C-alpha positions in Angstrom: -35.8 -73.1 52.5 -38.8 -74.5 54.4 -39.2 -73.1 57.9 -41.1 -74.4 60.8 -44.4 -72.4 60.6 -46.4 -75.1 62.3 -47.5 -75.1 65.9 -45.0 -77.7 67.2 -42.9 -76.9 70.2 -39.5 -76.3 68.6 -37.9 -73.1 67.5 -38.4 -71.8 64.0 -35.7 -73.6 62.3 -35.0 -75.0 58.8 -36.3 -78.5 58.3 -33.1 -79.4 56.4 -29.6 -78.7 57.6 -27.9 -76.8 54.7 -24.5 -78.5 55.3 -25.8 -82.1 55.4 -28.9 -81.8 53.4 -30.6 -83.9 56.1 -33.3 -83.0 58.7 -31.9 -80.6 61.2 -31.2 -81.7 64.7 -34.3 -79.9 66.1 -36.6 -81.5 63.6 -34.9 -84.9 64.0 -35.4 -84.8 67.8 -39.1 -83.7 67.3 -39.7 -86.5 64.7 -38.3 -89.0 67.1 -40.5 -87.8 69.9 -37.6 -86.2 71.8 -38.4 -82.6 70.9 -40.2 -81.9 74.2 -38.6 -79.2 76.3 -37.4 -79.6 79.9 -39.1 -77.0 82.1 -37.2 -74.4 84.2 -37.8 -71.4 86.4 -35.9 -68.9 88.4 -37.7 -66.8 91.0 -36.7 -64.4 93.8 -38.1 -62.1 96.5 -37.1 -58.5 96.5 -38.7 -57.8 99.9 -38.1 -58.8 103.5 -40.1 -61.6 105.0 -40.7 -61.9 108.8 -42.0 -64.8 110.9 -44.0 -65.5 114.1 -41.9 -67.8 116.3 -42.5 -71.5 116.0 -45.2 -71.1 113.4 -45.1 -72.7 109.9 -44.9 -69.9 107.3 -45.1 -70.1 103.5 -42.0 -68.7 101.9 -42.9 -66.3 99.0 -41.3 -64.8 95.9 -42.5 -61.6 94.1 -40.4 -61.8 90.9 -40.2 -64.3 88.1 -36.8 -64.1 86.3 -37.3 -67.0 83.9 -40.1 -69.5 83.5 -40.7 -72.1 80.9 -43.1 -75.0 81.6 -44.0 -73.6 85.1 -45.2 -70.6 86.9 -45.5 -69.1 90.4 -48.9 -68.4 91.9 -48.9 -66.2 95.0 -50.1 -68.1 98.1 -50.1 -71.3 96.1 -46.5 -72.1 95.1 -44.8 -73.2 92.0 -46.9 -75.1 89.4 -45.5 -77.3 86.7 -47.1 -77.9 83.3 -45.7 -81.3 82.5 -44.9 -84.7 84.2 -41.4 -85.2 85.3 -38.6 -85.2 87.9 -37.7 -81.7 89.1 -34.7 -80.4 91.0 -35.8 -77.6 93.3 -33.2 -75.4 94.8 -33.4 -72.4 97.2 -31.3 -70.0 99.2 -32.4 -67.5 101.9 -30.6 -64.4 103.0 -31.2 -64.7 106.8 -30.7 -62.0 109.4 -30.5 -62.3 113.1 -30.9 -59.1 115.1 -30.6 -60.8 118.6 -27.5 -61.4 120.7 -28.3 -65.2 120.8 -28.2 -67.7 117.9 -31.5 -68.9 116.6 -32.7 -71.7 114.2 -34.7 -71.8 111.0 -36.2 -75.1 109.6 -37.2 -75.2 106.0 -39.2 -78.0 104.2 -41.1 -78.8 101.1 -44.8 -79.2 100.5 -46.3 -80.9 97.5 -50.0 -80.1 96.7 -50.3 -78.7 100.3 -48.9 -81.8 102.0 -45.5 -81.9 103.8 -43.0 -84.1 101.8 -41.4 -86.6 104.1 -37.7 -86.2 105.0 -37.3 -82.8 103.4 -36.9 -80.6 106.5 -33.5 -79.1 107.3 -32.5 -76.8 110.3 -29.9 -74.1 110.2 -28.6 -72.1 113.2 -28.1 -68.4 112.3 -25.2 -66.6 114.1 -26.1 -64.0 116.7 -25.6 -60.2 116.4 -22.0 -59.3 117.2 -21.3 -55.7 118.3 -23.5 -53.5 116.2 -23.5 -56.0 113.2 -26.4 -58.3 112.8 -25.8 -62.1 112.3 -26.2 -63.4 108.8 -26.5 -66.9 107.3 -27.6 -68.4 104.0 -29.6 -71.6 104.2 -29.7 -73.5 101.0 -30.8 -76.9 99.8 -32.1 -78.8 96.8 -34.6 -81.5 96.4 -35.5 -84.0 93.6 -39.2 -84.6 93.4 -41.6 -86.3 91.0 -44.4 -84.0 89.8 -47.3 -84.4 87.4 -48.7 -81.7 85.2 -50.9 -79.3 87.3 -49.2 -80.2 90.6 -47.4 -77.6 92.7 -44.8 -77.3 95.4 -44.2 -74.8 98.2 -41.3 -74.0 100.5 -42.3 -73.6 104.2 -40.3 -72.5 107.2 -40.5 -72.0 110.9 -38.1 -70.0 113.1 -37.3 -70.3 116.9 -37.4 -66.5 117.4 -38.8 -63.5 115.7 -35.3 -61.9 115.6 -34.8 -64.0 112.5 -35.9 -62.5 109.2 -35.3 -63.2 105.5 -33.7 -59.9 104.4 -33.5 -58.3 101.0 -30.6 -55.7 100.6 -30.6 -53.0 97.9 -27.7 -52.5 95.5 -24.9 -50.3 96.8 -22.1 -48.2 95.3 -20.1 -47.5 98.6 -17.8 -48.6 100.0 -17.9 -50.9 96.9 -20.3 -51.6 94.1 -22.5 -54.7 94.3 -25.9 -55.7 93.0 -29.0 -56.2 95.2 -29.3 -59.2 97.4 -32.6 -61.0 97.1 -34.2 -62.3 100.3 -35.2 -65.6 98.7 -34.0 -67.3 95.5 -35.7 -70.4 94.1 -34.7 -72.2 90.9 -36.5 -75.2 89.5 -35.1 -77.4 86.7 -37.0 -80.4 85.2 -34.3 -83.1 84.8 -36.4 -85.8 83.2 -39.8 -86.7 81.8 
């Protein structure tokens, strides 16, 4: 049985499907020019992030869970390796330590330039009793990117009482995994 030992971008798979004695699906797609992969990435931040009030701040991640066809570069955002349309999704674990509600606005930048009509504002609940207020802003964007281009998430808060908070795993009063402060997933949806 002949296996793919070439340098093409498909898994090592038999050229012929043993049941049909025809080229395998992977090779057929490759031979038809459809064997390209769609890029994807999943990233998170396992640390808190604070702000200066009314100041644009780059949102960061410090862990790559999965990445194929893209990478994160600290201080420079998410870089893609091939042309296409990408779906960028994020969620933030916001904490408010003040007794008043405060706002966070998040938006997208492409190659260092604000992307029109991508800003969204959320109001994070106030502290109540001894419990801080929490909210989870989330959104997704579709954007055309060319190979080598990058995107960043930026935010501004109305008060320094707002932070993006990571919480460690706990075992009491119940067991749950850690809560990342920031989660970003990127999926290429077309070429």
